[in-house]
N, C-alpha and C positions, 0 to 999 in steps of 0.2 A: 298431528297425525301419529297413530300408534305404530310402534316398531314391530316388525315381524321377527320375534325373538328366536323362533325355531330356525329360520333361515340364517340368522346371524350366527347361531351356534354351529350350524352345518358348515358355514363358510370358514369359521375359525378352525374347525377340525380337519378341513380339507388340506391336501398337500399344496405347497406353494406352486403358483402357476409357472410353467416353463415358458420363457419368452423365446419364441422362434427367431432365427437370424433375420428373417424377412420383415419382422415388425420393427420398422424404423420410422421416426417422425419425418414427415414430408415425402414419404414414399407412396407409390400408388399400389393399391390392392384391389381385389375383386370382392364385391359385396354380393354374396350368393342370393340373398332374399330378394334384392332389388335388381339383380342381374345387371350390375353396372360397375364401372371403375370409379373408385373414390380415393381420396387422399387421407393419410393418417395425420391427425393433429396431435394426438397424445394418447397415453394409456396408463391405467393403473390396474394391477392384477389382470383379470381376464376381461376388463371393460375397456373398449377402445373408442376414442373420440374420432369421428371421421367427418369429412367435408364433401358435399355433393351439391353442385348447382347453386352455390350461394347459401346453403343451409348446413348446419352441423347436426350430427346424430351421435348417440352413444349406443354401441352394439356390443354383443359378446364376441369374444375372440373367435369362437367357432363359426361365426357367420362370415368370416373373412378368409381369404386364401390368397397367396402371392400370385402375381401375374405370371411368374415362371411356371407355376403349377396349374393356374387357371387355364382351362381350355374349353372351347365350346363343345358341348356334347356332340359326338359324331352324328347323332340323329338330326342335329340342326343342319347338317350338311346334305341330308337326303334330298332337300328341295333343289339342290344344284343339279340340273338335268344333264349338263354337258360333262361327260366323264373326265376329260383332262382338267377342267376347272375344279371338279370335286377332288381330284388327286392333289392339286396344288393346295387346296384348302386343308386337306387332311395332313399333308406334309408340314404345313406351317400352322397347324391348329393351335399350338401353344402360344403363338404370337398374335392370333386374331382377337380383335375386340368385338367385331360384329360382322355378320353376313347378311346381305340384303339382296333379295331377288327382285329385279325390276322386270315385271312381266312384259311379254311382247303383245302385239296386237295384229290382227289380220288387216289386209289392205282394203280400202274402199275404192274400187276401180270404176272408171267411166270410159265409154268409147271416145275415141279421138273426135274432136268437135266437127260437126258437119260443115261449119264455115271455114275450116282449115283448107288452104290451097291444096289442090290434089297432088301437086309435085312435092310439097312439103310433107303431106301425109304419107306418100310413098317412101320418101327419104327416111322418115321416122321408122317406118316398118322395116326398112332395110338395115337399120342399126339396132333393131330389136325392141323398139318401143311401139307397142300396138294399142296401149291404153294409157289413160291419164289417171293419176290419183285424184280424189275429190277436190283437194285444195288446188291442184294444178288446173282442173276444170274451172274452178271458181276464179282463179287468177286470169285465165283466158277470157272468161265472160266479162269480168270487170274491165280489162284492158280493151276489149273489143268495143265496149260501151264508152270508152274515152276516159275512164276513171283511173286515178292513181291508186296504188296498193302498197301496204306495208306487210311484209311477209315475216312472220315470227314463228314458223313451225320449227320443230326440233332439228337438230343436226342429223344429216343423212336422210332427210325426208324428200329430197328431190326438188329443192328450191330452184335450181338452175332451170328446170323445165317449166317453171312458172313464168319465165320471161323470155327464154331463148326462142321458143316457137313463135312468139309474137314479133321478135326481131326479124325473123325470116319472113313471116307473113307480111309485115309492113313493106319489106323490100320487094317482095314478089308482086303484091297487089297494087301498091301505090308509089313505089320507088322512094319510100321514106327511109331515113337512116336511124341507127341506134348507137348510143354511146354506153358502153359497159365500163364502170369504174371499179377498180379493185385496189385495196390498200396495200397488197403485197405483190411483188413482181412474180413470185413463184405461183401465186394463185391465178394471176392473169395468164401465165404461160400454160398452166394446167387447163384453164377454160378454153384457151386458144386451140388446144389439141382437140377438144370436143367439138368446137365449131367447125374446124377443118374436116373432121371425120364426117359430120353431118353434111357439110357443103359438098364433099366429094361424092355423096350419094345422089346429087342433083345431075341432070343432064348438063353437059359442058356449057351449053349456050345460056343456061339459067343460073350458073354458079355465081355466087356473090363475091364481091371484093371485100376481104376481111383484113384488117390491119391491127397490129399490136404496137402500141406506143408506150413502152415502159423503159426504165433506165438501163436495162440490160440489152436493149435493142440498139444497135449502133445508130448514130445520128444520121448518117447517109442513108441508111435503110429507112428510117422514119421519114426523111424528106422524100424518098422515092414513092411513098404512098400517095403523095399529093402532086405527082407529076403524071402527065398523060391527059386523057380526055374525060375520065370519070373519077369521082371521089369514092372513097371506100363506102360500102353499105353499112358495115359494122366496124366500130373501132373499140378495141379493148385498151384502156388507158389506166395508168397510175395517176393519182392526184398530182404528184410531183411534175410529171411530164405535161399533164393537162394545164397546169399553172403556167408553164412557159409557152405551150402551144396557143393559148388564148391571145398571146401577144401578136400572133400571126394572122389574126382575123382579117385585117385589111392590108396584108402584105401581098403584092402582086405575084410573088413566087409561090404563094400558098393559096391561090384562088380556089383550089379544090377543097381546101379546109373550110373556106367560107361557104362553098357549095354544100359541103357536108352539114354545116350548121343551118343553112337555109332549109335543108330537107329533114333536119333532126326532129323526130317525132317521139322517140322513146329514150329515156335516160334511166339507167339501172345503177343503183348504189349498192354494191354487194358488201357483206360483212360490215354493216354500218356501225355495229357496236365497237369496232376497232378505232373509231374516231373519237378519242378521249382527249380531254384537256385542251392544250393549245393546238394540237393537231386537229381536233374537231372544230375549233374556232376558225382556224385557217381554212379548213375544208368547207365549212359553211359559207365562207366568203368567196371561195373559188366557185362554189355553186351559184352564188349571186352573180358573179362575173360571167359564168357560163350562160345563165338565163339572159343576161344583158347582151352578150355577144350574139346569141341566137336571135334575139329581138332585132338587133341592128342588121344582122346578116340577111334576115328575111325581108327587111323593109328598105334596104339600101341597094339600088339596082345599078347605079353608075359608080364604079370603083376605080376608073382608070387613073384618077389622081392619086390613088393609094398605092399604085404599082411601082413606087420608087424602090430602087435597090438599097439594101441596108448592109452595113458592114457586118461580117459574120466572124465571131471568135468563139464558136461553140454556142454561146448565148449572145444573140444579136442585139445591137443597139438600134434605137428607133429615132426617126424624126417625127415628132408628134404631128398627126394629121389634122388636128383641130386646134389652131392657135388662137391667141387673143387678137382682136382687131387692132388696127393702127390707131383707132380712136381711144383705146383703153390706156390705163396707166402702163408705162413701159416696165414690164417685169423682166426684160432681157432683150437683147438685140438679135440673137440667133433664133429666129422663129419662122415657121412656115407661113404661107400666104393664106388669106381668107378663103380663096376659092377651093382650097384643099378640103374644106369641111363638108361633110354630107349635109344634105338639106333636111333640117329637122322637121320642116312642115310636112314631109312625106311620111313621117313616122307615127305609128300608133303608140301614144304614151300609155303606160300602164302594162300590167301583166296579162294581156290578152293572148289568146292562142298559145297558151303554155303547152309544153310537151306532156306526155304521160310519164309518170315516174313509178319506178319500182324501188322500194327501200327494203332490202333484205337484211335481216339481222338475227343474231342468236336471241334466245329468250331474255328480254330485259323488261323492267317494270314500266317503262314509258315509251313504247314504240311509236305511237302516233305523235307524241310531242316531238320526238327526235326527227321523225319523217317530215313533220311540218317545218321544222327549222332548216332542214336541208333543201326542201323543195320550194319553200315560199308559199305553199298552199295551206289553207286552214285544215285543221284536223277533221272537220266535217266532210271535206272533199276527198278524203283518203280512206279507202276501205281496208280494214284490218282483217288479215287472214292468219289465224293463229291455231286452227285445228287441222292437224295433219291427217290425210287419208292414206299415208304410206304404211307399208308393213313395217313394224318395229320388232326386231328380234329381241329375245330375252337377253338381259344383261345381268351379270352377277357382280355385285359390289362387295369387295373384301376390304374392310377397314382394319388396319393393324393397330396394335397398341403403340403408344408413344415410344419411339426408339432412341436409345442413346447413341447408336451407331447406324443411322438410317442408310448411309451409302453402302455399308457392308451388306445389309439385308437386301438392298436392291440388287447388288451384284450377285448374291446367292440366288435370288428369285429369277433373274434373267437366265442364269445357267439352268435352273430347274425347268423353266418354261421352254427354253430351247431344246432341252433333252426330250421334251414331250412333243417336239415338232411344231410348236406354236410360234407365231410371228407377231411382232408388235412394236410399240413405242414406249420409251421412258421419257416422261416430261419432267424437266427440272427448271428452276427459276434463275439459274446463272450458268455461264460457261464453266466456271470453276468447279461447280458441282458435277457437271457433265463429265469433265475430265477426270475428276476424282473417281467417279463410278467406273469410267472406262479403264482407268489404271487398275482398279481392283479386279475387274473382270479379266483384264489382260494377265494379271498375276495369277489368278486362279486357274487359267487355262494354259499357262506356260506360253503365252504369246500367240496361241492359235484361237481365233475367235471370228464369229460371223456377226460381230457387233461393230458399229461405228458411231461417230458423233456428227450431229447436224446442228449448225447455228448460222446466224446471219453474216458472220465475218468470212465464211467460206466463199470462194469465187464461184460465179454462176455455173460454170462448167462442172465444178466439183459437186455442187448441190444437185444438179440434174443427174449426174452419174450415180450419186448415192440413192436417189429415189428410184432410178432405173434398176439398180442392184436389189433394192428392197422388193420391187415389183417382180423381178425375175426369180427371187428366192435365194440368190447368192448371199444376201444379208438377211438375218433373222430379226435383228433389232437395231433401231436407231435411237440413240440418246439425244433428245432434242430440247432446245429452248422453246420459247413460245412461237417461233417462226413456222412450226408445223401445226399450230393450233387452229388456224383458219381453215376454211372448207376445201382444202386441196383434196382431190379425189385420189386417195392412196390405194395401194393394192389391198387385197383382202387381209385385214389385220384381226388377229384373235384377241389381243389384249392391249391394255394401256396401263402402265404404272405411273402414278402421279406422286412424285417425290416432293412433297411440300405444296401447300395450297397457296394460291395467289388471290383468287376471288371466286365466288360461287359461279359467276358467269364463265370464268376461265376454266373452272373445274369441269363443268359439263361440256364445254367446247372440246376440251382435251379428251374427256371420257367418250365423246361422240366419235372419235376417230376409229374406234373398234366396233365390232358387231354390226357392220353395215350390211353384210350379206349372209351372216350366220350369227349364232350366239356370241356375245362378247364378254370379256372379263375386265373389270375395272378394279385396280388395286391402289389403295391410298396408303402411302407410307409416311406417317407423320414424324417430324423431327421433334423429339421430346424436349429439346432446349428452346424450341420456338413456341411462344405462347399461343399463336394463332393456330398452328398445327395441332398443338395439344388440345385446344378448345374443341376443334372439330373431331378429333379422335375420340374424345369422351362424350361428345354430343353429336354423334354422326347423323342423327335425325335432322339436324340443321342443314345438311346437304340438300334437303328437299324443301327448304323455306323459300320465300320470295326472292328472286334475283335482284341485283342492284339496278339502280337507275343510271342512265347516261345523261349527265347534265352539262350544258354548254351555255356560254354567253357570247353569241356571235358579234355583239356590239362592243366588245372590249376595245377601247379607243386606239391603242397603239397598233393592234393588229388590223382593225378596220381601216385605219388611216393608210396603212401600207397597201391594202388591197384597193382602196380608192385611187391611190396613185397608179397602181397597175391598170385599173380600168381607164384612167385618163390616158395612159400610154397606149392602150389597146384601141383607142379611137372611138369608143361608143358611149362615152359618158356625157350626159347633158344635164343641165341644172334642173330641168323639169322631170327627169327620170330617176334622179338620185334617190328620192324618198321611196319610189315604187320598188326599187331593187335593194336598197341598203337601209331603209327605214328612217325614222325621224332622227335618230342618232347619226345616221350617215349624212344627213343634210347638214347637221351642226358641225360634224367633223370636216365635211367638205368646205364649208365656209371658213373654218379655221385654217385649212390647208391653203386656200386662196389667200387668206390674210398673211400667211407665212411665206407666200410666193413659191409654194411647192406645186400647186396646181394653177393653170392659167385659164381665166374665164373670158370668153369672147363676147362680143356684143349680142350674138344670137344665142347665148347661153351655153355654148359648147365648152366643155372642160377638157384640158389636155395636159399632158406631162411629157417632158423631154427625157431622153435617156432610157435606161433599162432598170426601172425600180424592182422588177421581178428578181433580180440578183440579190436584193437585200432581204429576201424572204426565204426562210427555211421552214417548210410546212411542218416538219416533225420536231422543230425546236432544236435541231442539231446545227451548231455553228462552228464545229471543229473540222480540221483537216482529217482526211483519211490517211492512215499510216499503213504502208505496205510492209508486210513481214517477208523478208527476203532471205533465201538460202545463200549464205555468203560464199559457198563453194561453187554453186551453179548459176547464181543470179536469178533463180526462179522465184516468182512471187508465190508464196505459200497461202497467205490469207490477207485480209484487210482488217483494220481495227480503227475505231475512233481514237482520238488523241488521249482522252481521259482514261480509256481502257488500256491503251498502250502504256501510259504512265504507271498503271497498276500491275500490268502483266508482262510488259516487254521493255522494262527499264534495263539499264546495263546491269548484268549479273543475274537477271531473272531466269528461272527455269520455265520454259514454255512447253506445254504438252499439246501434241496434235495426234491425229490418227491418219494412217494411209494404208488403204487396202487391208483393213482389219488389224494393222500392226500399230502398237503404241510407239510414238516417237517423242523423245525429250530433246529440247533444244536449249542451249545457253545463249542468251542475248549478249552479243559483244558490244553493240552500240545502238542507241536510240537517237537517230538524227531527225529531230522534228522539223528542222528548217527545210530538209529535202524530203520530208514525208516518208521516211523509211526506217525500219529497224533491221539490223543485220543479225541473223541467227546462225548458230553452228550446231550441227547435229551431234549429240553426245552418244557415247557408247553406254551400254547398260551398266558397266562397272563404274562409270562416272557418277551415276545417280542412284545406284542400288548397292546392296551389300548387307553386312551384318547390322548396320545401323538403320536399315529400312529405306524405303523409297524417299528420295529427296524432292521437296517442293520449296517454293519461295512464297512468302506472304508479305504484302506491302504494309508499311506503316502509313496510314492515311489519316489526315486531319481535315475537318471541314471548318471553314472560316466564313463568317458573314460580316461584311464590311459596309456599313452605311456610308454613303458618299455625299449625297445631296438631300437635304430635308425638303420634302415636297409641300408639306403643310405645317402650320404652327401646331405645336404639341397640344394634346388635350389632357387635362388633369381629370381623372375619373374618380369621384368620391366613392367610398365604401361605407359599410355599416360600422367599421372600426373607427373609433374616435380619432380624428386627425390622420387616419390611414387612407392612402390613395394610391392609384396607379397612374403612371404617365404613359399615354399612347402617342407615339410619334411615327409618322409615315415618311419613308425615305426611298430614294433610289440608290442602289448600291450594287455590290458584287458578292456573289456566292462562289467561293473558291475551294477546290479540292487540291490539297497539297500532299504529295507522296514524299515523305521525309527520309525514307530508307526502306529496308526490308529485313525480314528474318529468313534464314535458311533453316528448313525444318526437316527432320526425319520422321516419317510416319510409320508407327509400329503398332502391331496388334500384340498387346501384352496384358498379363493379369493386372488388374487395378482394383483398388479399394473403393467401394461405392458408399462408404459411411461418411457423410458430410462432416461429422464431428471428429473424424480421425485426422491426425496431422499429415498423413500420407494419402489423403483423399485424392483420387484420380491420378496418382503418380504411378508410372510403370514399376512393376516388381518382377522378380525373377520368374522365368518361365516354369520352373519346377515347384513354385509355391502354390498352395491351395488356399491358405489363409493369410490374412494381412499380418505382417510381422509386428505391427503396433497395436491394433485393436482386436486382432484375432477374428474379425469378420471374414466370411468366405469371399474370395476374390472372384471377379468375373472378367472375361477377356473382352477388351474393347479397343477400338482404334484410338491411339493417343498421338499427340504431337510432341516431339522433343526438339527444342530449339538448339541448333548446332552453332549458329553464328548470327550475330546482329550487326548489320551494316547500315551506317547513316550516310546520307548524301551530304556533300558540302553545301549544295543549294537544292532546295526542294523542287520537285517537278510539279508545276502548277497549271491547272486549267480553271478558267473562270467563265461565268456568264453574268449578264446584267439582269437585275430583277427588282421589282418593288419589294420593300421590306417593311414590316410592321414591328417596331421595337416596343416591348412591354417592360416597364420598370416599376418597381415598388419602393415606397419610402420606408424609413426606419420603423415607424409606428405599425404599419401593416406587417412588416417582417417579424416584429416582436409578437404580434398576435398569431402569426403562423406558427412560430416556435411554441407558443402556449398551447395552441390546438394540437400540435404534434405530441406534446407531453401528455395531454389528456388522452390521446389515442394510445400512447404507450401504456399508460396506467390501465386503460380499459382492456387492452389485449392481455396484459399480465393477469388481471383479475379473471378474465375469461378462460385463459389457457394454463394458468398456474406458473409456468416458467417459459423463458424465451424459446427454448429448443422445441416446445410443443406448438409454437405459432407457425402457421403456414408460411412458406418462403415468400409468397407473393405479398404478405403483409409485414415481413421483417424489414422491408426497406425503411419503414418509419423509425427503426432503431439504427440502421446502418448508414443512411444518407442524410445529407443536409436537408432540413425541412423546407426551406424556401425553394431549393432546387426541385424537390419532390412536388411541391404545390404548383409551381410554374410549369413544370414538365407535364404533369398530369392534366392541368387545365388546358394547356396548348394542344395536347392530343385529343381531348374531347371536343375542342373547338374545330379541329380538323375533321373529326368523325362526323360532326353535325353539319358540315358544309352542304351535302345534298339536300338536307331538310330546309335550307335557307335560300340557296342561290342556284343558278343554272351552272353548276360546276360539279366536279368530282373530288373526292377526298385526296386522290393522288396528285391534284393540282398544287397542293401546298405541303410544305414540310416545316419542321421547327427545329430549333437548336437553343439549348440553354448554355450561356457563356458566362464567364467571370470577368470582371473588370477591376481596375484599380480605383477605389473610391476614397483614397486618402485625401483629406481636406474637405470632404462632403459628408458631414455627420448625419445628414438626412437620407442618404442613399444606401441601398443594399447592393452588395457586390454582384449579385446574380441578375442577369438580364435575359429575357426571352425574345427570340426572333422568330417571326413567321414570315415565310417567303415563298413566292411562286417557284415551281420546279423547272421552268423552261425559260429560255433566253427571252428577255424583254417582257416576261410575265404573261398571264392570261386573265388578270382582273380579279382573281379570287381573294388574294390577300387584301387588296384594296376594298373589296366588298365587306370583308370582316371588319375592317377599320371604320368604314362608313356606317355600318349597321351593327355596331358593337353590342347594343342592348339586346337586339334580337338574337345575335349570335350566342351570347352567354345564356339566354333563356333556353334556346334549343339545346345547347350543350348540357345544361342542367337537366332538362327533360330526358335527354338521351341517357345520361348517367343514372338518374334515379329510377327510371322505368325499366332499366335492363335487369334481367333475372339472375345476373351473376353475383348479386349482393355487393359486398365491399371489395371483392377481389379484383374486378375488372376483367374484360374479355375483349376479343377482336371486334365485337360490335360497338363497344363504347369507349375503349381505352387503348389497347395495344395497336401498333401501326406497323405494317409490313416494311415501310421504308424509313423507319426511325433511325437517324444517324447514331443514336446512342444504344441501339440494339434493344429497345424497350426495357432498359434498366432504369432505375431511379424513378419508378412510378408508384404512386399510392393513391388509389381512387378517392378515399374519403377526404384527403387534403385538397385534391382538385375540386371536388364538389363544394367543399367549404369555401375555398377561395372564390369560386364563381358566384356562390350565393352572396358573398360580401359585396359583390359588384352590382347587385340588382337594385341599387338606390335609384328611385324614380324621380327624385326632386330635381327638376330642371334647373332651378336656381343654383343648385350645388355644383352644376356642371360648368367647368371653366376651361379656359385655354391659357397656355403660357407655361413658364417654368414654375417649379415648386418654390 
């Protein structure tokens, strides 16, 4: 190829290129031609090498500009129709990466159905509902015809009125009952208010009896619902209380509960997408027990023998109503008599006369599959309603650039939005983040603020009070964890700030809290240090890609077994009905429980269980005591916390932050008394935690440990394409432990810092009067920094543990040597491509900085976790991983690094075991996920980085993970063996 000599002479005669301060390797800049944010890989003269979406490009320097200078053209903001939203966008235009207008739609309205009871129609009109949306009309028609429905219309589309009218209609026309199940107590309380308002529009003689059975309703009040002469017509229940209430099906004191089940015609599962992981598996089995209890309640007419009194200690014990006969093997002497059993010959076996179901969920990828698992009905018998006829107001989505101090920006935004008279929510992914933002707002406003914090540890009265203040306008903003994500009908909200993404499903659930009655503003603030946040910040179009699936395995043996024991104690389990309600696996597990003498089998096939097995189940996988946070001066209970959270935030010496009436309060924990389930806190004066050294916080030193205890199966030796190289897979039962070993006391300061990664003083606070770094002379920027004041170590660590199945993955010396060789090859390749190490993207530098075996195992384990929904009825959050080191002295064939995969809930949910049992398919899916992803070698949230990674997504290198998995695709069955190396 001929040289362009004229251009070469011109280049030689030109002045040397001036390198601007913002041109630094590994920094983000704006590429004007492509209108996108890119990363700098390196440069020479005025030619810059950049990285975008897995590809590299060489562009001229004039095509780039720094993010600090880059701003959307003000004309881009003209599409924002709502003036206050446009004002915010203009105010922060230099920080914006993208503006997206989500257009609104007009409503598709229909008259109220002619078949609706006249009294119900009048009541609806009195509360202001004179028409149905088209999807509400469709839901009414389907339910009237006896079909079940799956509702997947968007947030704020009026899903409640797809099933609530039918509940009243059934009660008025045929005295049938309805069960409404809500995953959150606050949601049930909110819906209860709506039902009461509608019910009060009825004539007194026709008003329904409505009950709320959730954990924040006192036990005596719940019992009162089932006394008198009539059962409730509608019950709103949480899964947790329903789990225990099913035990009362044949209790004489709860005959009205049995009557409710006898008349039960409609079951509504609201916010079904919330049932993830083990919670979803437990819930699916509670639904099986509900169907079974309804079946026996409708077919058992003589229950006098079940009216025995039972000892009550909050959770009652039971004498099993269905014992083994005297002719059976004696599995125990304390058993009831044969005549106590219901007569099975009167029962209709099978799932006949099933109720109608409504499964209402946010937008997920597999709504019919999930509805089928919860209801026991085939997908063909469930009508999908996914097109909304509701009016949708326009929403403006502002995506900000990746932020080095996201909490500071959120605090500034809240102040700006409040000054414009706007009201909204800030969603965060942890209580610590919520309190950090609240502290910053508090400091900016000198303690005068209309902002407060909302999270699950607050007492019920405090939560209701905060929502009431937000509704009345005395609060402008609540900073909330995910507990306000579900469909609680909040007051008119103008905006939602989403500080850090959790999942696409969660993102749109949170965004849907605003813009319900007027245009809404959604603001995404990404944490620049979080790879998942960063990915969506520079690929914001991905917000509109297909949402996640909700995957479950209701037949996980340990969970299914516990619910079969509950069904036996509830009195309605028969050998001929087990398969109908619990499937083939249920029958096999039942036989094993009988063999283990956990269930009793009578001559007539009745299965029974003594005691109260319900107490051994925690539906949400929480097995720890609640810790009360107590004001040591007054004795007042401030909040509640789980034990593991108390170990991190309320240990002795910890500074705990709370909010009260808009005022920031800092407490010092004097003592954590786990034995008595309380932590004693003392209120601190501002001078105790603030001053010239900045606001004080404490940060725990946390270590995660995985301890295999009992090997469940003989180890499998898995061959690879590396000669004599193999993995050993072993499946264990063990413990996953969190150990808090001490804490740091930290001063938080906003100070000038150097952002040059090559500088010795990188990210270290410098003097307030400095403009340029004293070492590298780069311009300083003011950021939030942490300065460790003191480090305190505990004599004994604070430990919480749970039991879980564990998959241990080990590699031998030959395979480890091959990994090191492959890593060296990649190091050479990257050096050839980028010239020198400082030009290489930071996400690829790990191959130089980290142990290669650690990188390969960590990356491969992440991709296996990411591939879980492609393989099993499970969710990626069901499993986590940890890379650990061990002492291998004396074993020349072993490598010191070991990888653990483990379920994330107590007693597991079957996902880790599924990976172990189907290893070949798992690695094939993981390879497919990695190689088909459009992120190239870098890795992204879709294929590699994991929100719950214990190592903070450090020590990852996608190419090594792909290489290791590919070595494991040996298909020679003869090479597959078991045993030790």
